[in-house]
N, C-alpha and C positions, 0 to 999 in steps of 0.2 A: 544601491546604497539606501541601509531599510535602514531606519533608529540613528541612523546617526552611525552603524556599524557597515567599513566593509567587508561584502562580500564575495571571491569569485563562485565564480558559477558557470559549471558545463556541460556540452551536452548529455543527453539520455539515462543511467544511469547512475550518473553523478550529479552534482548538485553546491551543497558548500561548504564552502571553507572560510571561518575566521581570520584574519591576517592584516599585519596591520601597512599603512598606508606606504611605505616605500618596498614593503618586502608585498615579491613575488616568485615563487616557488619554480624551480623548472618546470615542472609538471604540472604546473598550470593555466598552461599554453591549453587545454583540449584536447592531448598529446593523448596515445596510446594508455601514457603513464599514469592519467592523472587519477584512476582510482586507486593512489599509495594511501599511508594508512592513516594519513590528515584530511583524508576527503571523507565526509558523511557520504552516506550515498544514500538517491531519497525515500522515502517512503509515501502511502496514501495514508487516507482515511477511507469508513469505512465507514457504512450502517445498512441496515436492510431488517427481512423478517423471516421468518422460517414457511415453508409449507404447513397448514395443516394436519396434521396426526388426529388418530383414534376418531373415536364417531360418537355421538351422541352427544350426551352435557357433560364428557372430556373433552373434547373434541376443540381446540388448540393450536396458537400456533408459538413462537416468545420472538423477542427482537432480540439482537447483536449491533451492537457497534466498537469501533477500537480504530487501531495504530496498523500498519502491517506492517515486516519487514526490513532491512535494508533492500533494495532491490542485487538481484544475486542476478549477472549475467546470462545470460546463455546464446543459440548461434544467430544473430542477429537481433536478440532482442534483449528483453526481459522481464523475471519475475519477480514472486512475491513473498512469504513467505507468509500464511497466519496463522497467529491465534488467538482465543481466544470464546468468551462463554457466554451463553445464553441472558437473559432475563427469563426472572425469576415466578415458576407459575407452579408450586408444588413443588417445583423441582429447576434445575437446570440443565440444560448439555452444553456438551464445546464443541468450536468449530478447533477442530488439532489436527497439524502438521497438513493443512490445509495450504494450495503453489493457486494464484493467481494463474488463467492464460497470458500469453507476449502479451505488451500493448496495442493499446488500438488506436491511431492516431485522433484526436479531434480535435487539427484546428490549431491553426496560431502555438506550436512545436509542441504543443498540450501534448497528455495520453493519457487513456485510463483502461484498466484492464477488466475485464471476467472476470470471474468466478464460478465455479456449481460441486454442491459436492451435497455430503449426508452428516449426520452432525451425529455426535454418539449417543452410544446409543442406551436410553435410566428412562429411567421407571417405567422400563416395557416397551418402552418406542422409540424413533428419532422420529426427524426431519432431513427432509432435501430443502436446501436453499442455491440461488444466486439469486445476484446481484450482478453490477461493474462497480469498481472502487471511483473516489471521488478522484479529478483532477488532483494534480502534485500541482504545489503551491502558488492556487492558484490565482490568487491579489498581489505575483509578482512576477512580472515581464520575464521570458525564459531567451533572456542576452545567448547571438550566437557567438562563437569563435570565428 
């Protein structure tokens, strides 16, 4: 229980559902149907910097941050979609329709995702980037069903 709010916690891409203390839907037993429309699938925060682009006085990079889309089940794992903009340096770029790799276990039932790609082409150039998402729900224990 967090902030006196009862939450159902399920494994992998299914995370939280607010419920009454006495209410427990059938699908909350962490069975395969646990991801019905009543459940929010987890997301990850992320932040990073692009690699340098251009040369001379125009050489620069950009920073970005955001929250991934909800988990998208894939064979044996899941991925997340990322759409965000970089900071402004006379122009900005987008990380558009980028998908994370599959979950990478970091212990204690937690995971991260690796992301690699290229920004949109703006102001005559683009930037490469690579980063790992932050751990999902780092302060909350992951209950095992």
